[in-house]
N, C-alpha and C positions, 0 to 999 in steps of 0.2 A: 504494500500500500504506500501511497505517496503522503507526504506531509500535507496537512490540511490547514490552509491559512484561515485564521479566525478574525483577527483584527490587525490593522496596520495604521498607526498614527505617526505623528512627527517624532515622538520619543518612546513609543511603545509598540511592540510587535508581539502578537500572541498566535501560536500555531499549535496544532496537535499532531503527534506522530503515533498513529494507531499501531504500527508495527513494533515500536519500542514501548508503547504503553505509557507515554507521558505527554504532558502539556509543556511547551517551551514558552517562557515569558522573557522577553528581552527588553531592557530599559536602556536608553542612551541619553547622554547629556548633550547639550548643544554648546557651541562655542569653538574656540580655536582648536582645542584638542578634545575630540569626542571620546568619551569613555563609555564602556558597555558593561552591563551586569546581566548575566543570564541565570534564570531559575528554571530548573526542571522539576516539575511536580508530577509525582507518580501515584499519589493516593487521592482518591476523590474527596475524602474527608478533609485533607489538607487544603485542597482547592476550595472547598466549601467554606472553610474557616477564613480564607483570604477574601472570598466574595462577601461574607458576612462583615468582615472588618471594613471593606470598602463601602458597603452600604451604611455602616455606622459613621464612617468618615464623611460620606455624602450628606448626612443629616446636618453636620456642622456647617456645611456650605449653604444649605437651603433654609436654615432656621434664622 
Protein backbone atom coordinates (compact mmCIF):
# COMPACT_ATOMS: atom_id res chain seq x y z
CA UNK A 1 0.00 0.00 0.00
CA UNK A 2 1.05 3.55 -0.63
CA UNK A 3 1.36 6.34 1.89
CA UNK A 4 -1.96 8.14 2.28
CA UNK A 5 -1.74 11.94 2.48
CA UNK A 6 -4.19 13.31 5.04
CA UNK A 7 -3.30 16.98 5.53
CA UNK A 8 -0.70 19.34 4.13
CA UNK A 9 -0.37 22.85 5.51
CA UNK A 10 2.40 25.42 5.58
CA UNK A 11 4.02 23.96 8.72
CA UNK A 12 2.20 20.66 9.19
CA UNK A 13 2.09 17.45 7.17
CA UNK A 14 0.04 14.43 8.22
CA UNK A 15 0.06 11.11 6.39
CA UNK A 16 -0.74 7.48 7.13
CA UNK A 17 1.30 4.46 6.16
CA UNK A 18 -1.04 1.44 6.30
CA UNK A 19 1.77 -0.97 5.41
CA UNK A 20 3.83 0.10 8.43
CA UNK A 21 0.82 0.75 10.62
CA UNK A 22 1.58 4.29 11.69
CA UNK A 23 0.60 7.90 11.22
CA UNK A 24 3.40 10.32 10.37
CA UNK A 25 3.13 13.89 11.66
CA UNK A 26 5.80 16.31 10.48
CA UNK A 27 6.15 19.84 11.87
CA UNK A 28 8.42 22.42 10.30
CA UNK A 29 9.58 25.86 11.33
CA UNK A 30 9.78 28.78 8.97
CA UNK A 31 12.60 31.19 8.50
CA UNK A 32 16.17 31.17 7.32
CA UNK A 33 16.94 27.63 8.54
CA UNK A 34 13.94 25.38 8.52
CA UNK A 35 13.88 22.67 11.14
CA UNK A 36 11.74 19.57 11.13
CA UNK A 37 10.24 17.36 13.82
CA UNK A 38 8.73 14.02 12.85
CA UNK A 39 6.38 11.99 15.02
CA UNK A 40 5.39 8.43 14.24
CA UNK A 41 2.24 7.37 16.07
CA UNK A 42 1.51 3.65 16.07
CA UNK A 43 -1.25 3.38 18.68
CA UNK A 44 -4.78 4.62 18.05
CA UNK A 45 -5.07 5.50 21.75
CA UNK A 46 -2.04 7.78 21.56
CA UNK A 47 -3.43 9.50 18.47
CA UNK A 48 -6.78 9.98 20.22
CA UNK A 49 -5.01 11.56 23.22
CA UNK A 50 -3.33 14.02 20.85
CA UNK A 51 -6.65 14.83 19.18
CA UNK A 52 -8.32 15.38 22.56
CA UNK A 53 -5.49 17.69 23.63
CA UNK A 54 -5.84 19.71 20.42
CA UNK A 55 -9.59 20.04 20.98
CA UNK A 56 -8.92 21.34 24.51
CA UNK A 57 -6.34 23.77 23.11
CA UNK A 58 -8.83 24.98 20.51
CA UNK A 59 -11.28 25.92 23.26
CA UNK A 60 -8.74 28.43 24.56
CA UNK A 61 -8.67 30.13 21.17
CA UNK A 62 -12.43 30.36 20.75
CA UNK A 63 -13.42 31.34 24.32
